C-alpha positions, 0 to 999 in steps of 0.5 A: 126371166121371172115366171108370171102367174097370168097365162092369158089362156083363160081370157076366152072364158075357159079353164084347163083340165088336169091332163089336158083339155079345156072347159068353160069356167061356168062348167058344173065340174068347175063349180064343184072343184072350185068349192073344194078349193074354197074348202081347202082355204077355209080349213086353212083359216081353221088351222091357222087359229087352232090352239090344238097342235094335234087338231091342226095336224089333222086339218093339214092332212085333210087340206092335202087330201083335198088336193087329191079330190080336186085333181080327181074332179078336175081331170079330163074324163078320157085321161083318168087312167093317168090318175093314181090312187091317193095321189090324184084320185080318191080311193076307197081307202081314203073314204074308209079312213075318214069313216075310221076317224069319225068313229074314233072322234065319236068314241071320245065325244059322243054327239049331243041330241040337240042342234048346236049354234056355231061360234063357240070359238074361232076354230070351231066356227071355222070347222062349221063353215068348212062343213057347210062348204063341204056340203056345197061341194058335194051338192055341186059334184052331184049336180055335175055328175047329173049333168054328165060330168065324170064324178067318181063314186069314191069322190062323192063318198069322200065328200059326204064323209068329210062333212061328217068328219068336219062336224065332229071335229067342230064338236072337238074344237068347241069343247063343253062351250057349245050352246044349243039352238034352244035354251 
């Protein structure tokens, strides 16, 4: 018998948490990890059109890390002891690695002191869209935490650094062809 994608368990408006339990599909934490899922997809769009093999590999690595972040956010709060750093829980090392990547990118391509208009090429445009989705995911995670959901400091820090990394990767993808917000 073929497996089915539908289970009917969500027909009541709830969704399952990682390691058990159910919450409303309208729960703030579901919004947060839903935005992380959306971010993973947007990075897939950036990667699919990326002519730079090294950058495409970086984006795939980030997509894989987002599964770790998603698991961290979607875990039943009482079952977090089952999580494993770097596999299902964001670790301080993951945050430090993002910081090192940002620093390395900025050595190669320092920031310009102007606002930049997205859309220099499809990869850069997708990376700037990904940056905005990362910022929304961060806001939603903070709102979920403010509402009582468990959101680790490492997950918050990761989201904050990730949007910065996506900004500098967008600059890398754009090359020298980025228009400033003012002529």
